[in-house]
C-alpha positions as CSV (number, residue, x, y, z in Angstrom):
1,M,10.7,22.3,-3.1
2,S,12.5,22.4,0.3
3,D,12.7,19.4,2.5
4,K,10.6,21.1,5.2
5,S,7.8,21.9,2.8
6,D,7.9,18.4,1.3
7,I,7.6,16.8,4.8
8,S,4.7,19.2,5.6
9,K,3.0,18.3,2.3
10,R,3.4,14.5,2.9
11,R,2.0,14.9,6.5
12,R,-1.1,16.7,5.1
13,H,-1.6,14.0,2.4
14,A,-1.1,11.2,5.0
15,S,-3.7,12.7,7.3
16,T,-6.3,13.0,4.6
17,G,-5.6,9.6,3.0
18,N,-4.5,11.2,-0.3
19,D,-0.8,10.4,-0.1
20,P,0.4,9.9,-3.7
21,V,2.9,7.3,-2.6
22,L,0.3,5.2,-0.8
23,L,-2.1,5.6,-3.7
24,A,0.6,4.3,-6.1
25,L,1.4,1.4,-3.9
26,G,-2.3,0.5,-3.7
27,D,-2.6,0.6,-7.5
28,Q,0.4,-1.7,-7.8
29,I,-1.0,-4.2,-5.3
30,R,-4.4,-4.2,-7.0
31,T,-2.8,-4.6,-10.4
32,A,-0.6,-7.5,-9.2
33,R,-3.6,-9.2,-7.4
34,L,-5.7,-9.0,-10.6
35,A,-2.8,-10.3,-12.7
36,N,-2.6,-13.3,-10.4
37,T,-6.4,-13.7,-10.7
38,M,-6.9,-13.4,-7.0
39,T,-9.8,-12.0,-5.1
40,Q,-9.1,-9.7,-2.1
41,E,-10.2,-12.5,0.1
42,E,-7.7,-15.0,-1.4
43,L,-4.9,-12.5,-1.1
44,A,-5.8,-11.8,2.5
45,L,-5.8,-15.6,3.2
46,V,-2.4,-16.3,1.7
47,S,-1.0,-13.1,3.3
48,G,-2.3,-14.0,6.8
49,V,-4.2,-10.7,7.1
50,G,-7.9,-9.6,6.9
51,R,-9.7,-8.7,3.7
52,E,-10.3,-5.2,5.1
53,L,-6.5,-4.6,5.3
54,V,-6.2,-5.6,1.7
55,I,-8.9,-3.1,0.8
56,Q,-7.2,-0.4,2.9
57,L,-3.9,-1.0,1.1
58,E,-5.4,-1.0,-2.4
59,N,-7.2,2.3,-1.6
60,G,-4.0,3.9,-0.3
61,K,-5.2,4.4,3.2
62,P,-2.7,5.2,5.9
63,G,-2.4,3.2,9.1
64,V,-1.5,-0.2,7.8
65,T,1.6,-1.5,9.6
66,L,4.7,-1.9,7.5
67,G,5.0,-5.6,8.5
68,K,1.5,-6.4,7.3
69,A,2.0,-4.5,4.0
70,C,5.2,-6.4,3.4
71,R,3.3,-9.7,4.0
72,V,0.8,-8.7,1.3
73,L,3.5,-7.7,-1.1
74,A,5.4,-10.9,-0.5
75,A,2.3,-13.0,-1.3
76,L,2.2,-11.2,-4.6
77,G,5.9,-11.7,-5.3
78,L,6.6,-8.0,-4.7
79,Q,8.9,-6.2,-2.3
80,L,9.0,-2.7,-0.9
81,T,11.9,-0.6,-2.1
82,A,12.9,3.0,-1.2
83,L,11.9,5.7,-3.6
84,E,14.5,8.2,-4.8
85,R,13.3,11.8,-5.1
């Protein structure tokens, strides 16, 4: 797949909220939260964000700022890394 078509595909996924990268990130956040026996509210509290933001992240919704996503990841002992394609 060419770079242009890949970018176009990612934009289409991002606008519909079906981006596979965001969905995978959400799954990892949910799995880590449950492994730490935390509720969404508890994770939000220790991350300094609202529960709705945690829900958005776990559901792979676009629009969450990178800084807030990193705060949630840090609270779970995770970090954001670049993906190779």
